[in-house]
Residue frames relative to the residue before (quaternion, step in Angstrom):
aa qw qx qy qz dx dy dz
M 1.0000 0.0000 0.0000 0.0000 0.00 0.00 0.00
R 0.6604 0.5019 -0.2998 0.4713 3.56 0.95 -0.95
K 0.6391 0.5319 -0.3228 0.4522 3.54 1.01 -0.83
Y 0.6423 0.5250 -0.3088 0.4653 3.55 1.03 -0.83
Q 0.6641 0.5000 -0.2936 0.4720 3.58 1.00 -0.91
S 0.6322 0.5362 -0.3223 0.4571 3.58 1.09 -0.79
L 0.6553 0.5000 -0.3015 0.4792 3.58 1.00 -0.87
K 0.6439 0.5249 -0.3104 0.4622 3.55 1.03 -0.86
H 0.6504 0.5175 -0.3075 0.4633 3.58 1.04 -0.84
K 0.6470 0.5144 -0.3133 0.4676 3.59 1.00 -0.86
K 0.6489 0.5194 -0.3126 0.4598 3.56 1.00 -0.87
S 0.6518 0.5119 -0.2984 0.4734 3.56 1.03 -0.88
T 0.6454 0.5217 -0.3140 0.4613 3.59 1.03 -0.82
K 0.6520 0.5088 -0.3086 0.4698 3.58 0.97 -0.84
Q 0.6551 0.5121 -0.3087 0.4619 3.56 0.99 -0.86
T 0.6440 0.5172 -0.3140 0.4681 3.58 1.02 -0.83
R 0.6506 0.5124 -0.3077 0.4685 3.56 1.00 -0.91
R 0.6468 0.5230 -0.3164 0.4562 3.58 1.01 -0.83
I 0.6444 0.5168 -0.3134 0.4684 3.59 1.03 -0.80
K 0.6509 0.5195 -0.3104 0.4584 3.56 1.00 -0.86
I 0.6554 0.5095 -0.3092 0.4639 3.58 0.98 -0.89
S 0.6765 0.4863 -0.2991 0.4652 3.59 0.88 -0.94
S 0.6322 0.5213 -0.3304 0.4684 3.61 1.04 -0.77
G 0.6468 0.5249 -0.3109 0.4577 3.56 1.01 -0.85
L 0.6459 0.5173 -0.3186 0.4623 3.58 1.02 -0.79
Y 0.6485 0.5086 -0.3189 0.4680 3.58 1.05 -0.73
I 0.7020 0.4697 -0.2610 0.4674 3.58 1.01 -0.86
A 0.5353 0.6912 -0.3850 0.2958 3.60 1.12 -0.72
P 0.6709 0.4874 -0.3424 0.4418 3.70 0.75 -0.84
S 0.6630 0.4918 -0.3102 0.4716 3.61 0.95 -0.85
F 0.6444 0.5251 -0.3197 0.4549 3.57 0.99 -0.85
L 0.6583 0.5000 -0.3054 0.4727 3.59 0.97 -0.88
G 0.6336 0.5384 -0.3279 0.4485 3.58 1.03 -0.80
V 0.6609 0.4935 -0.2951 0.4822 3.57 0.95 -0.92
L 0.6516 0.5299 -0.3089 0.4462 3.57 0.99 -0.89
V 0.7280 0.4517 -0.2430 0.4549 3.57 0.84 -1.04
F 0.7955 0.3468 -0.1624 0.4697 3.58 0.87 -0.95
F 0.7688 0.3214 -0.1945 0.5175 3.63 1.17 -0.26
V 0.7463 0.4260 -0.2461 0.4483 3.59 0.57 -1.17
I 0.7035 0.4620 -0.2763 0.4640 3.61 0.73 -1.04
P 0.6593 0.4844 -0.3389 0.4646 3.68 0.85 -0.76
F 0.6412 0.5149 -0.3380 0.4577 3.60 1.01 -0.72
L 0.6298 0.5146 -0.3288 0.4800 3.60 1.06 -0.70
V 0.6241 0.5262 -0.3321 0.4726 3.59 1.08 -0.72
V 0.6275 0.5315 -0.3263 0.4662 3.59 1.05 -0.81
I 0.6360 0.5155 -0.3250 0.4734 3.59 0.98 -0.83
Y 0.6414 0.5206 -0.3196 0.4641 3.60 0.97 -0.84
Y 0.6645 0.5084 -0.3025 0.4566 3.60 0.87 -0.95
S 0.6643 0.5225 -0.3121 0.4339 3.60 1.01 -0.77
L 0.7212 0.4382 -0.2369 0.4813 3.60 1.23 -0.39
V 0.6824 0.4324 -0.2913 0.5124 3.62 1.27 0.09
D 0.6065 -0.5840 0.3926 0.3701 3.58 -1.21 0.42
N 0.7522 -0.1925 0.0817 0.6249 3.59 1.19 -0.59
P 0.6428 -0.5799 0.3382 0.3690 3.62 -1.10 0.59
I 0.6415 0.5466 -0.3348 0.4214 3.62 1.14 -0.52
S 0.7559 0.3476 -0.2131 0.5122 3.59 0.71 -1.02
G 0.2107 -0.8370 0.4814 0.1526 3.57 1.12 -0.69
N 0.3085 0.7532 -0.5260 0.2467 3.61 1.05 0.64
F 0.4256 -0.7284 0.4850 0.2304 3.55 -0.77 1.10
V 0.0441 -0.8184 0.5728 -0.0148 3.60 -0.72 1.14
F 0.4028 -0.7468 0.4373 0.2979 3.58 1.35 0.14
L 0.8426 -0.1965 0.1417 0.4810 3.66 -0.62 -1.04
D 0.3445 0.7724 -0.4834 0.2258 3.61 1.22 0.17
N 0.6400 0.5278 -0.3287 0.4515 3.60 0.99 -0.77
F 0.6537 0.5071 -0.3089 0.4691 3.57 1.04 -0.79
K 0.6395 0.5129 -0.3218 0.4737 3.60 1.01 -0.79
S 0.6574 0.5244 -0.3043 0.4476 3.55 0.99 -0.87
I 0.7008 0.4738 -0.2834 0.4518 3.56 0.89 -0.89
V 0.6130 0.5414 -0.3513 0.4558 3.60 1.09 -0.62
R 0.6865 0.4628 -0.2757 0.4885 3.59 1.13 -0.63
N 0.5301 0.6465 -0.3974 0.3783 3.59 1.28 -0.22
A 0.4343 -0.7319 0.4653 0.2434 3.60 -0.64 1.15
A 0.6438 0.5254 -0.3250 0.4514 3.59 0.99 -0.81
F 0.6434 0.5183 -0.3167 0.4659 3.57 1.02 -0.81
R 0.6589 0.5046 -0.3127 0.4619 3.59 0.92 -0.87
Q 0.6376 0.5166 -0.3207 0.4730 3.58 1.03 -0.78
A 0.6582 0.5125 -0.3033 0.4605 3.57 0.98 -0.89
V 0.6422 0.5164 -0.3166 0.4697 3.60 0.99 -0.84
K 0.6525 0.5208 -0.3088 0.4557 3.57 0.91 -0.95
N 0.6867 0.4842 -0.2832 0.4623 3.60 0.87 -0.96
T 0.6574 0.5232 -0.3126 0.4431 3.57 0.95 -0.89
F 0.7104 0.4411 -0.2719 0.4763 3.58 0.88 -0.91
T 0.5885 0.5416 -0.3688 0.4736 3.59 1.14 -0.52
F 0.6564 0.5085 -0.3001 0.4695 3.55 0.93 -0.93
S 0.6811 0.4835 -0.2928 0.4654 3.60 0.87 -0.94
A 0.6542 0.5285 -0.3115 0.4424 3.59 0.97 -0.87
V 0.6951 0.4395 -0.2705 0.5005 3.58 1.14 -0.61
S 0.7619 0.4415 -0.2247 0.4172 3.57 0.71 -1.10
V 0.6564 0.5370 -0.3322 0.4128 3.62 0.93 -0.82
P 0.6728 0.4593 -0.3248 0.4805 3.69 0.77 -0.83
L 0.6361 0.5208 -0.3339 0.4611 3.59 1.01 -0.77
A 0.6499 0.5264 -0.3166 0.4475 3.58 0.95 -0.87
V 0.6767 0.4810 -0.2922 0.4747 3.61 0.98 -0.83
V 0.7135 0.4652 -0.2707 0.4485 3.58 0.74 -1.05
L 0.6928 0.4807 -0.2909 0.4520 3.59 0.83 -0.95
S 0.6552 0.5016 -0.3244 0.4625 3.60 0.96 -0.78
L 0.6260 0.5162 -0.3348 0.4791 3.61 1.09 -0.68
L 0.6562 0.4998 -0.3129 0.4708 3.61 0.93 -0.85
L 0.6444 0.5140 -0.3206 0.4666 3.58 1.01 -0.80
A 0.6364 0.5230 -0.3280 0.4624 3.59 1.00 -0.79
I 0.6561 0.4996 -0.3118 0.4719 3.61 0.97 -0.83
V 0.6466 0.5151 -0.3180 0.4642 3.60 1.00 -0.83
L 0.6977 0.4675 -0.2724 0.4696 3.59 0.91 -0.90
E 0.5768 0.5732 -0.3776 0.4429 3.59 1.22 -0.39
S 0.6467 0.4942 -0.3153 0.4880 3.59 1.16 -0.53
K 0.5600 -0.6099 0.4518 0.3322 3.56 -1.30 0.28
M 0.1357 0.8131 -0.5483 0.1408 3.57 0.55 1.18
P 0.5236 -0.6236 0.4627 0.3505 3.62 -1.12 0.53
F 0.8243 0.2076 -0.1869 0.4925 3.56 -1.28 0.55
R 0.2083 0.8154 -0.5163 0.1585 3.56 1.09 0.67
T 0.6415 0.5399 -0.3237 0.4385 3.60 0.98 -0.82
Q 0.6733 0.4846 -0.2945 0.4744 3.58 0.91 -0.92
F 0.6235 0.5465 -0.3243 0.4554 3.56 1.05 -0.82
R 0.6720 0.4876 -0.2869 0.4778 3.58 0.95 -0.92
T 0.6385 0.5413 -0.3272 0.4385 3.59 0.98 -0.82
F 0.6169 0.5661 -0.3451 0.4240 3.59 1.02 -0.80
F 0.7463 0.3935 -0.2215 0.4891 3.60 0.94 -0.85
L 0.6774 0.4735 -0.3059 0.4726 3.60 1.17 -0.38
S 0.5080 0.6857 -0.4140 0.3169 3.60 1.18 -0.39
P 0.6267 0.5363 -0.3754 0.4228 3.71 0.94 -0.60
L 0.6109 0.5561 -0.3579 0.4352 3.61 1.17 -0.45
M 0.7174 0.4698 -0.2397 0.4553 3.57 1.19 -0.50
V 0.7243 0.3814 -0.2361 0.5236 3.61 1.24 -0.14
P 0.5928 -0.5769 0.4143 0.3797 3.63 -1.14 0.50
V 0.6395 -0.5354 0.3941 0.3860 3.55 -1.25 0.52
A 0.6181 0.5654 -0.3462 0.4223 3.58 0.99 -0.79
S 0.6452 0.5168 -0.3198 0.4630 3.58 1.05 -0.73
I 0.6334 0.5185 -0.3253 0.4734 3.58 1.04 -0.80
V 0.6549 0.5073 -0.3076 0.4681 3.58 0.96 -0.88
L 0.6217 0.5429 -0.3379 0.4523 3.58 1.03 -0.76
I 0.6246 0.5243 -0.3333 0.4731 3.60 1.02 -0.78
W 0.6745 0.4940 -0.2948 0.4628 3.58 0.94 -0.90
Q 0.6225 0.5269 -0.3395 0.4686 3.59 1.09 -0.67
V 0.6425 0.5117 -0.3176 0.4738 3.57 1.02 -0.78
L 0.6869 0.4906 -0.2816 0.4562 3.58 1.00 -0.83
F 0.8374 0.2660 -0.0812 0.4706 3.57 0.74 -1.11
H 0.3532 0.7045 -0.5226 0.3253 3.59 1.17 0.42
Y 0.6514 -0.5229 0.3620 0.4137 3.57 -1.18 0.49
N 0.7511 0.2772 -0.1741 0.5733 3.59 1.13 -0.66
G 0.3863 0.7656 -0.4354 0.2740 3.56 1.20 0.55
A 0.7715 -0.4025 0.2635 0.4164 3.51 -1.43 0.01
V 0.6484 0.5285 -0.3317 0.4361 3.61 0.95 -0.82
N 0.6721 0.4781 -0.2951 0.4823 3.59 0.97 -0.82
D 0.5879 0.5578 -0.3676 0.4561 3.60 1.13 -0.57
V 0.6535 0.4976 -0.3046 0.4822 3.57 1.02 -0.82
L 0.6356 0.5352 -0.3270 0.4502 3.59 0.99 -0.84
T 0.6946 0.4645 -0.2827 0.4709 3.59 0.84 -0.94
M 0.5824 0.5844 -0.3653 0.4311 3.58 1.16 -0.59
F 0.7438 0.3603 -0.1957 0.5278 3.57 1.12 -0.75
G 0.6665 -0.5551 0.2891 0.4052 3.58 1.20 0.46
G 0.5061 0.6562 -0.4188 0.3712 3.60 1.23 0.17
N 0.4998 -0.6310 0.4996 0.3201 3.56 -1.34 0.09
K 0.5614 -0.6008 0.4480 0.3510 3.56 -1.15 0.59
I 0.1823 -0.7663 0.6098 0.0875 3.56 -1.15 0.75
D 0.3157 -0.7060 0.5951 0.2187 3.56 -0.98 0.83
W 0.2710 -0.8509 0.4242 0.1506 3.53 0.41 1.36
L 0.7622 0.4068 -0.2075 0.4589 3.59 0.80 -1.00
K 0.7274 0.3416 -0.2359 0.5464 3.59 1.28 -0.02
S 0.6286 0.4657 -0.3426 0.5201 3.53 1.06 0.86
D 0.7086 -0.4409 0.3275 0.4431 3.57 -1.29 -0.04
Y 0.5816 0.5784 -0.3708 0.4356 3.60 1.26 -0.19
A 0.4379 0.7255 -0.4490 0.2832 3.61 1.24 -0.20
L 0.6393 0.5305 -0.3276 0.4500 3.59 1.01 -0.82
V 0.6191 0.5404 -0.3362 0.4600 3.60 1.05 -0.76
V 0.6437 0.5285 -0.3141 0.4558 3.58 0.97 -0.89
V 0.6839 0.4777 -0.2866 0.4711 3.59 0.90 -0.92
V 0.6259 0.5275 -0.3415 0.4620 3.61 1.00 -0.75
L 0.6503 0.5078 -0.3142 0.4696 3.61 0.94 -0.84
L 0.6383 0.5182 -0.3165 0.4732 3.57 1.03 -0.81
F 0.6515 0.5193 -0.3048 0.4615 3.57 0.94 -0.92
L 0.6708 0.5042 -0.3025 0.4521 3.58 0.90 -0.92
W 0.6833 0.4839 -0.3061 0.4531 3.58 0.80 -0.94
K 0.6649 0.5160 -0.2977 0.4507 3.56 1.06 -0.76
N 0.7969 0.3509 -0.1564 0.4662 3.62 1.00 -0.77
L 0.5355 0.6620 -0.4097 0.3273 3.60 1.13 -0.45
G 0.6319 0.5717 -0.3411 0.3968 3.59 0.97 -0.83
Y 0.6814 0.4816 -0.2826 0.4732 3.58 0.87 -0.97
N 0.6593 0.5004 -0.3072 0.4697 3.58 0.93 -0.90
M 0.6300 0.5551 -0.3216 0.4377 3.56 1.03 -0.84
I 0.6402 0.5246 -0.3220 0.4596 3.59 0.98 -0.83
L 0.6440 0.5231 -0.3157 0.4604 3.58 0.99 -0.86
F 0.6805 0.4775 -0.2921 0.4729 3.59 0.92 -0.87
M 0.6280 0.5303 -0.3448 0.4533 3.61 1.01 -0.71
A 0.6448 0.5030 -0.3166 0.4807 3.58 1.03 -0.77
A 0.6602 0.5033 -0.3087 0.4642 3.59 0.98 -0.81
L 0.6405 0.5183 -0.3244 0.4647 3.61 1.00 -0.78
A 0.6583 0.5139 -0.3078 0.4558 3.58 1.03 -0.79
S 0.6847 0.4955 -0.2880 0.4503 3.62 1.15 -0.52
I 0.4761 0.6558 -0.4555 0.3685 3.63 1.25 -0.07
P 0.5122 -0.6638 0.4385 0.3236 3.65 -0.77 0.95
R 0.4369 -0.7232 0.4741 0.2478 3.58 -0.73 1.08
D 0.6186 0.5697 -0.3609 0.4032 3.60 1.05 -0.70
I 0.6270 0.5280 -0.3432 0.4586 3.61 1.07 -0.69
L 0.6522 0.4999 -0.3110 0.4776 3.58 1.00 -0.82
E 0.6355 0.5269 -0.3238 0.4622 3.57 1.07 -0.74
V 0.6322 0.5184 -0.3265 0.4743 3.59 1.00 -0.80
A 0.6419 0.5216 -0.3220 0.4606 3.59 0.97 -0.85
R 0.6494 0.5113 -0.3157 0.4661 3.58 1.02 -0.78
L 0.6673 0.5003 -0.2962 0.4655 3.57 0.99 -0.86
E 0.6785 0.4651 -0.2786 0.4957 3.58 1.17 -0.61
S 0.4939 -0.7038 0.3879 0.3320 3.58 1.35 0.31
A 0.2667 0.7557 -0.5466 0.2431 3.59 1.03 0.75
T 0.4488 -0.6792 0.5096 0.2785 3.58 -1.00 0.81
P 0.6598 -0.5045 0.3598 0.4251 3.62 -1.18 0.36
L 0.6433 0.5147 -0.3284 0.4620 3.61 1.03 -0.74
Q 0.6478 0.5039 -0.3207 0.4729 3.60 0.96 -0.81
T 0.6380 0.5204 -0.3216 0.4676 3.59 0.98 -0.83
F 0.6651 0.5120 -0.3060 0.4492 3.56 0.97 -0.87
F 0.7613 0.4107 -0.2243 0.4489 3.60 0.69 -1.09
Y 0.7616 0.3973 -0.2171 0.4638 3.61 0.94 -0.80
I 0.7596 0.3145 -0.1933 0.5354 3.61 1.18 -0.39
K 0.7501 0.4232 -0.2495 0.4427 3.58 0.51 -1.18
V 0.6606 0.5084 -0.3201 0.4502 3.59 0.88 -0.90
R 0.6210 0.5435 -0.3390 0.4517 3.59 1.05 -0.75
Y 0.7180 0.4328 -0.2562 0.4812 3.58 0.88 -0.92
L 0.6770 0.4834 -0.2906 0.4727 3.59 1.20 -0.40
S 0.3965 0.7692 -0.4508 0.2189 3.59 1.27 -0.15
S 0.6843 0.4750 -0.3045 0.4620 3.61 0.87 -0.87
T 0.6408 0.5041 -0.3240 0.4799 3.59 1.05 -0.72
M 0.6183 0.5385 -0.3360 0.4635 3.59 1.04 -0.77
L 0.6344 0.5267 -0.3265 0.4620 3.57 1.00 -0.82
F 0.6790 0.4922 -0.2925 0.4595 3.57 0.86 -0.97
V 0.6611 0.5041 -0.3017 0.4667 3.59 0.92 -0.92
T 0.6493 0.5192 -0.3159 0.4572 3.59 0.99 -0.84
I 0.6664 0.4975 -0.3033 0.4652 3.58 0.91 -0.91
M 0.6712 0.4897 -0.3016 0.4677 3.59 0.91 -0.90
S 0.6501 0.5034 -0.3153 0.4739 3.59 1.00 -0.79
L 0.6311 0.5318 -0.3255 0.4615 3.57 1.04 -0.78
I 0.6575 0.4971 -0.3028 0.4784 3.58 0.92 -0.91
N 0.6710 0.4948 -0.2989 0.4642 3.59 0.93 -0.87
S 0.6268 0.5343 -0.3434 0.4513 3.60 1.09 -0.65
F 0.6564 0.4808 -0.3083 0.4929 3.59 1.14 -0.58
K 0.7063 0.4351 -0.2539 0.4973 3.60 1.27 -0.31
V 0.3772 0.7607 -0.4613 0.2574 3.57 1.25 0.33
F 0.3780 0.7575 -0.4570 0.2729 3.60 1.32 -0.08
R 0.6283 0.5689 -0.3488 0.4000 3.60 0.91 -0.88
E 0.6889 0.4757 -0.2801 0.4698 3.57 0.87 -0.97
I 0.6677 0.4948 -0.3043 0.4656 3.59 0.94 -0.91
Y 0.6334 0.5368 -0.3304 0.4488 3.59 1.00 -0.82
L 0.6731 0.4840 -0.3005 0.4716 3.60 0.94 -0.85
L 0.6645 0.5003 -0.2999 0.4670 3.57 1.14 -0.61
T 0.8602 0.1639 0.0075 0.4829 3.57 0.83 -1.05
D 0.4688 -0.6883 0.4345 0.3430 3.64 1.27 -0.09
D 0.8389 -0.2904 0.1534 0.4340 3.61 -1.36 -0.24
Y 0.8138 0.1767 -0.0547 0.5510 3.58 0.84 -0.96
P 0.0915 -0.8317 0.5472 0.0231 3.59 0.06 1.28
Y 0.7191 -0.3653 0.3269 0.4925 3.55 -1.31 -0.20
D 0.6905 -0.5451 0.2893 0.3773 3.58 -1.08 0.81
T 0.7055 0.4977 -0.2845 0.4167 3.61 0.85 -0.92
I 0.7508 0.3240 -0.2161 0.5335 3.62 1.19 -0.28
Y 0.3899 0.6650 -0.5183 0.3702 3.57 1.15 0.67
M 0.1117 -0.8537 0.5087 -0.0029 3.58 -0.16 1.37
L 0.7160 -0.4314 0.3334 0.4359 3.54 -1.36 0.13
Q 0.6408 0.5312 -0.3366 0.4404 3.57 1.02 -0.75
H 0.5960 0.5414 -0.3665 0.4661 3.60 1.12 -0.58
F 0.6450 0.5276 -0.3099 0.4579 3.55 0.93 -0.95
M 0.6925 0.4743 -0.2774 0.4675 3.58 0.88 -0.96
N 0.6421 0.5271 -0.3256 0.4515 3.57 0.98 -0.81
N 0.6715 0.4902 -0.2971 0.4695 3.58 0.97 -0.83
K 0.6378 0.5087 -0.3214 0.4807 3.60 1.08 -0.72
F 0.6279 0.5299 -0.3347 0.4614 3.58 1.06 -0.71
K 0.6440 0.5251 -0.3193 0.4555 3.57 1.01 -0.80
S 0.7178 0.4139 -0.2439 0.5039 3.59 1.07 -0.72
L 0.4404 -0.7298 0.4189 0.3129 3.61 1.37 0.18
D 0.3784 0.7045 -0.5025 0.3287 3.59 1.10 0.68
Y 0.0766 -0.8717 0.4832 0.0272 3.56 0.60 1.20
Q 0.6531 0.5334 -0.3383 0.4178 3.59 0.95 -0.77
T 0.6557 0.4830 -0.3053 0.4935 3.60 1.04 -0.77
L 0.6297 0.5370 -0.3169 0.4633 3.56 1.01 -0.85
S 0.6720 0.5008 -0.2937 0.4598 3.59 0.91 -0.90
A 0.6405 0.5190 -0.3227 0.4650 3.58 0.98 -0.84
A 0.6473 0.5108 -0.3127 0.4715 3.60 0.99 -0.82
A 0.6536 0.5177 -0.3110 0.4562 3.58 0.99 -0.85
I 0.6397 0.5182 -0.3250 0.4654 3.61 1.01 -0.79
L 0.6582 0.5024 -0.3105 0.4668 3.60 0.90 -0.90
M 0.6493 0.5162 -0.3097 0.4649 3.57 0.98 -0.85
S 0.6468 0.5219 -0.3123 0.4601 3.59 1.00 -0.83
I 0.6446 0.5246 -0.3215 0.4538 3.59 0.95 -0.87
V 0.6652 0.4984 -0.3013 0.4673 3.57 0.94 -0.90
M 0.6531 0.5138 -0.3163 0.4576 3.60 0.94 -0.85
V 0.6513 0.5081 -0.3133 0.4686 3.59 0.95 -0.87
A 0.6462 0.5220 -0.3183 0.4568 3.59 0.99 -0.85
I 0.6730 0.4956 -0.3001 0.4598 3.60 0.88 -0.93
I 0.6795 0.4833 -0.2940 0.4673 3.58 0.88 -0.94
S 0.6156 0.5399 -0.3453 0.4587 3.62 1.06 -0.69
I 0.6396 0.5161 -0.3176 0.4730 3.58 1.01 -0.82
L 0.6470 0.5168 -0.3172 0.4623 3.59 1.00 -0.82
F 0.6492 0.5079 -0.3171 0.4691 3.58 1.00 -0.80
L 0.6426 0.5173 -0.3208 0.4654 3.59 0.98 -0.81
A 0.6519 0.5078 -0.3135 0.4679 3.58 1.00 -0.83
E 0.6629 0.4977 -0.3101 0.4655 3.60 0.94 -0.85
N 0.6419 0.5279 -0.3184 0.4559 3.56 1.03 -0.80
R 0.6706 0.5055 -0.2933 0.4568 3.57 1.08 -0.74
F 0.7927 0.3398 -0.1635 0.4791 3.58 0.86 -0.98
G 0.7543 0.4055 -0.2273 0.4636 3.60 1.15 -0.37
K 0.4892 0.7045 -0.4255 0.2887 3.60 1.21 -0.15
D 0.6350 0.5627 -0.3397 0.4057 3.61 1.11 -0.55
V 0.7102 0.4112 -0.2768 0.4999 3.64 1.21 -0.17
E 0.4875 0.6570 -0.4389 0.3716 3.59 1.26 0.08
G 0.5337 -0.6614 0.4330 0.3003 3.51 -1.01 0.88
């Protein structure tokens, strides 16, 4: 009997080892890809941020970070980026959730309404920017409407209104995708719980805040993180609209980094990237902690 159990144990051990080896072989290409294209470059960035320049490689510790914090252009870029994110990300989450709730109801022209917000997902960014240039150019459609009603023309992209234009562009470009995620999450809420709430005479607001929001917490977290990441990547749209040096209020961190890259100032660029990464990790960690606190009671 013992001999039989020993043979069975050896066979089980060999099978487990074989499964582990085969699993490792399947994972190896992805692991190597992450290592080569993400981990090693990030370590190189950390190295560059701690030396005076990549050629001499003299260790200067935190001097690059001190220098960049004192840089006026960097401070302006940080201020603009966080202002843009603070305005656009909450709007992107709240408006997409409201749109999902509206589209969940039996409203007229629902298909056309959905198409309007999903169309940016089907066209290149350059085409979206071209539409915005046609709308907000000094001789564009928006100014034509203003003058029709007796108003004065506004140079939208070279005034304090530039941030409003970029926020509207960001929202139109991202609301459709966020809306789809919220619609899928709303459809997955158990119908029996909503029925019980209705039978208990819960108001629509009570049902929304005490039931739907709880079940949507994980989707809200994902949408918020994706919107936050996209808000930090809005450089592409602004660059196509205004080139390297836009109006002061829309000069973002990506503009600062792009200009430093052009001047081959790698140590300053690396220090800025490290600071940006730390802030992003901190914000996302806070979002995860909040979701864990408010959404754990509905997890299976």
